[in-house]
C-alpha positions as CSV (number, residue, x, y, z in Angstrom):
1,M,4.4,16.0,3.9
2,L,2.6,12.6,3.8
3,S,-0.5,12.7,5.6
4,G,-0.7,9.3,7.9
5,T,-4.6,8.8,7.0
6,S,-4.3,9.1,3.0
7,I,-4.4,6.2,1.0
8,C,-1.0,7.3,-0.5
9,A,0.5,6.6,2.9
10,L,-1.9,3.3,3.2
11,R,-0.3,2.3,-0.2
12,V,3.3,2.8,0.9
13,A,2.8,1.3,4.4
14,V,1.5,-1.7,3.0
15,A,4.3,-1.9,-0.1
16,H,6.6,-1.6,2.4
17,L,5.3,-4.4,4.3
18,G,5.1,-6.6,1.4
19,E,8.5,-6.6,0.3
20,K,10.9,-9.4,0.4
21,A,12.5,-8.3,3.4
22,Q,9.6,-7.9,5.1
23,A,6.6,-10.5,4.7
24,G,7.8,-11.2,1.2
25,W,4.3,-11.2,-0.8
26,W,6.4,-9.2,-3.6
27,D,9.7,-9.5,-4.7
28,S,11.0,-6.3,-4.8
29,A,13.4,-4.0,-2.2
30,F,12.9,-0.2,-3.3
31,L,11.5,1.1,0.5
32,N,14.3,1.0,2.0
33,S,17.7,2.0,2.4
34,T,19.5,0.1,-0.8
35,G,16.0,1.0,-2.8
36,F,15.9,4.8,-1.9
37,R,20.0,4.9,-3.1
38,Y,19.6,2.7,-5.7
39,L,16.6,4.6,-7.8
40,Q,18.2,8.5,-6.8
41,L,20.7,7.3,-9.2
42,I,18.3,7.0,-12.0
43,Y,15.5,8.9,-10.8
44,P,17.5,12.1,-8.6
45,K,14.5,14.6,-8.4
46,T,12.0,12.2,-8.2
47,T,13.8,9.1,-5.8
48,A,10.3,9.1,-3.9
49,S,7.8,8.5,-6.1
50,A,9.8,6.5,-7.9
51,C,10.6,4.0,-4.7
52,V,7.2,4.0,-4.0
53,T,6.0,3.4,-7.6
54,A,8.2,0.3,-8.4
55,A,6.9,-1.5,-5.1
56,S,3.4,-0.6,-5.8
57,E,4.1,-2.0,-9.4
58,A,5.3,-5.3,-7.6
59,A,2.2,-5.5,-5.2
60,C,-0.5,-4.3,-7.9
61,R,1.0,-7.7,-10.3
62,E,0.5,-9.7,-7.1
63,H,-2.8,-8.7,-6.5
64,D,-3.7,-8.8,-9.9
65,A,-2.5,-12.6,-10.1
66,R,-4.8,-13.3,-7.1
67,I,-8.1,-11.4,-7.4
68,G,-8.3,-10.6,-11.5
69,K,-7.9,-7.5,-13.4
70,G,-11.9,-7.2,-14.3
71,K,-14.3,-4.8,-12.7
72,V,-12.5,-4.6,-9.4
73,A,-9.9,-2.4,-7.8
74,H,-7.7,-2.9,-4.9
75,L,-5.1,-0.5,-2.9
76,F,-2.5,-0.8,-5.7
77,R,-5.3,-0.8,-8.5
78,L,-7.4,1.9,-7.8
79,N,-10.4,4.3,-10.0
80,G,-8.6,6.8,-12.2
81,D,-9.6,9.9,-9.9
82,M,-8.3,8.4,-6.7
83,E,-4.9,7.2,-8.7
84,L,-4.6,10.7,-10.2
85,K,-4.9,12.1,-6.8
86,L,-2.6,9.7,-5.2
87,R,0.2,10.0,-8.1
88,G,0.0,14.0,-7.0
89,D,0.8,13.2,-2.9
90,L,3.4,10.8,-4.2
91,A,4.7,13.9,-6.2
92,K,5.5,15.7,-3.3
93,L,6.9,13.1,-1.1
94,D,10.8,13.3,-0.5
95,I,13.1,11.0,0.6
96,P,13.2,11.8,4.5
97,D,8.9,11.6,4.6
98,L,9.4,8.5,3.2
99,E,11.5,7.2,5.4
100,N,9.3,7.8,8.4
101,F,6.5,5.7,7.1
102,C,9.2,2.5,5.7
103,S,9.7,0.8,9.0
104,R,7.9,-2.6,10.4
105,E,7.0,-0.1,13.5
106,A,6.0,3.1,11.6
107,A,4.2,1.0,9.3
108,F,2.0,-1.0,11.6
109,R,1.3,2.3,13.9
110,L,-0.3,4.0,10.3
111,L,-2.2,0.7,9.7
112,D,-3.5,0.5,13.5
113,G,-4.4,4.0,13.2
114,I,-6.4,4.1,9.7
115,A,-8.1,0.7,11.0
116,G,-9.3,2.4,14.4
117,A,-12.1,-0.3,15.1
118,A,-12.8,-1.8,11.8
119,K,-12.8,-5.6,12.0
120,P,-10.0,-7.5,9.6
121,V,-10.7,-10.1,7.0
122,V,-9.7,-13.4,8.6
123,T,-9.5,-15.3,5.8
124,A,-6.4,-15.7,3.3
125,G,-6.7,-15.0,-0.5
126,P,-9.1,-12.5,-2.0
127,A,-11.5,-10.7,0.2
128,H,-14.5,-8.4,-1.1
129,I,-14.5,-5.6,1.7
130,G,-17.1,-3.1,-0.2
131,T,-18.4,-1.8,-3.5
132,L,-16.5,0.2,-6.4
133,R,-18.7,3.1,-4.9
134,E,-17.3,2.5,-1.5
135,M,-13.9,2.8,-2.3
136,A,-13.1,6.4,-1.4
137,S,-14.5,6.5,1.6
138,D,-13.1,6.7,5.5
139,A,-14.7,3.2,6.5
140,S,-13.5,1.7,3.1
141,R,-9.5,2.8,4.2
142,S,-10.3,1.6,7.5
143,R,-11.5,-2.2,6.3
144,L,-8.4,-2.0,4.1
145,A,-6.0,-1.3,7.0
146,A,-7.4,-3.7,9.0
147,A,-7.1,-6.5,6.7
148,Y,-3.8,-5.6,6.0
149,A,-2.8,-5.4,9.3
150,A,-4.1,-8.8,10.8
151,A,-2.8,-10.3,7.4
152,F,1.1,-9.0,8.0
153,R,1.1,-9.9,11.9
154,S,-0.5,-13.4,11.1
155,G,1.7,-14.2,8.1
156,T,-1.5,-15.1,5.8
157,K,-1.8,-13.6,2.4
158,V,-5.1,-11.8,2.2
159,F,-5.9,-9.5,-0.9
160,P,-8.9,-7.2,-0.3
161,Y,-10.7,-5.9,-3.2
162,F,-14.1,-3.9,-4.2
163,S,-16.3,-4.6,-6.9
């Protein structure tokens, strides 16, 4: 079961909202029923994880192109420890869990819940929202969620990052 406040849930929600059928920020379509069925043929035991990983890779490429790959991190390129924990969470996912997060309404509910009272980033493009040391904090997760929620609602591409 995916926790509604985890970095994994945040990644799923943002990856879903950024896909081609939603905001179209990246060119993938894995976090929907068609994507689930397609990847189930190739990865029958790890379908949910494969769907999130494929969509996340597309999102990572777009973030890297906008932000760069230097001494920075973003939701789709975290530090090693956070990525390992996230991979563990992904391994526990199944399609019914994933389907609960992969609708526009559910994704926004999750982002709004994590964002809480955090102020969203209002500028387009790369947006520095904290240091690498702060990246794992609840406050950083709130800033990420607020930035993405505001961006998807306004149609403005924002790429929050830590350095």
